[in-house]
Steps between C-alpha positions, in 0.01 A plus 500: 500500500717650773875477542589198713867501598469154655488378137827673403721294272840630390458319170820410319719731712779336699770700672761228457654220704394545864849491650630754245203728570554471876871579477429792265239634743765521775764652269251746351405641839846496660707633208272664241210637706738617771592860582864389514673627183642164387723548193334468159771255399395263780132533409583434133685179591211383719242571229705300249536217753119484519462488120463864396676618186679822593720713275792711615475825695184435703447758774245363747405705806374383844147383579440339158256208483523238226243220503666239274852579376493198268239696297716812468726625219683832544725657236812713540537823699160492671392676817248349740406763756419470867175321585439372147276193496536254212198277560589255225258212511573501125816590306635854522753613240686826553720634219820704515531842666163475675418699815236375743462788745430463870174332591420386145311172465506249217183298552465184290196362679150611573166329559209437266218678682243366249537145638370414846817307593714814432771307302835649405540693175868502416693688234866544415658845518761629257693818573708580192830693475520852641164497680447702817227391742435791737481481878195323644375401155342165413543293185210253475491140370563451129639850438796575274681830554663558164847648446570824687143554617437669835230435760488809721484508881202326662352377172344167402577332166207272413584492128819495294713815491622604154869559431631848581165607650438642849193384694345605829191460715281213611437338264791653314441705187738646241654835600766574238791365296827443686804683368859452617773755433868410478 
C-alpha cells in the first residue's frame, strides 16, 4: 500500500488549548524567533508564564524556536544558542549546565513511514547535566543524552548517548571518552 497523506491522523497529540497555542505562536515569532537580542531574563519570564519550568541562569540567544513551552524543563546555567529549534511535541527535559549550540534541533516527533496514513511517532527527550549538543546537530525522538555526553557538530543522535562519551556522525557513533581537566 502507498503512503496516503489525506489519511493523516495526529493520533493522541494535542498542542494544548487553542487560545494558548495561538498566543504562544505570536510570542514565539516576535520575541524568541526574532533577530532582536531580547534579554534572557525577559525570555525566561515569558517561558515560565507559558508553563515551562526554568532554572536560574538561562542564557537564550536570538532566533530560537520552541514549539510548546509547557512541555519544557530547563535546569540551571544552561545556554541555548542562536537558531536552536526545540520541536517539543513531547516533553523535553534539559539538566543543569547544558549547552545547545547554534542551529541544534531537539526533535520529539517523526512519522511512522510503515503506515499508509503516516501517523506521528513521538518520544520524549532527556538531556542530562553537563551535556553539549554541537552546532547543527539533531537529537531524535526518545533519545536520552546521559550526563556530560557530547554530540559533535552536524551529528544525529538516533540512540541514547552514554555518560561521558563523545559521539559524532549521522547516525552518531562513539568517538572517545570525554575528559575534563580542572
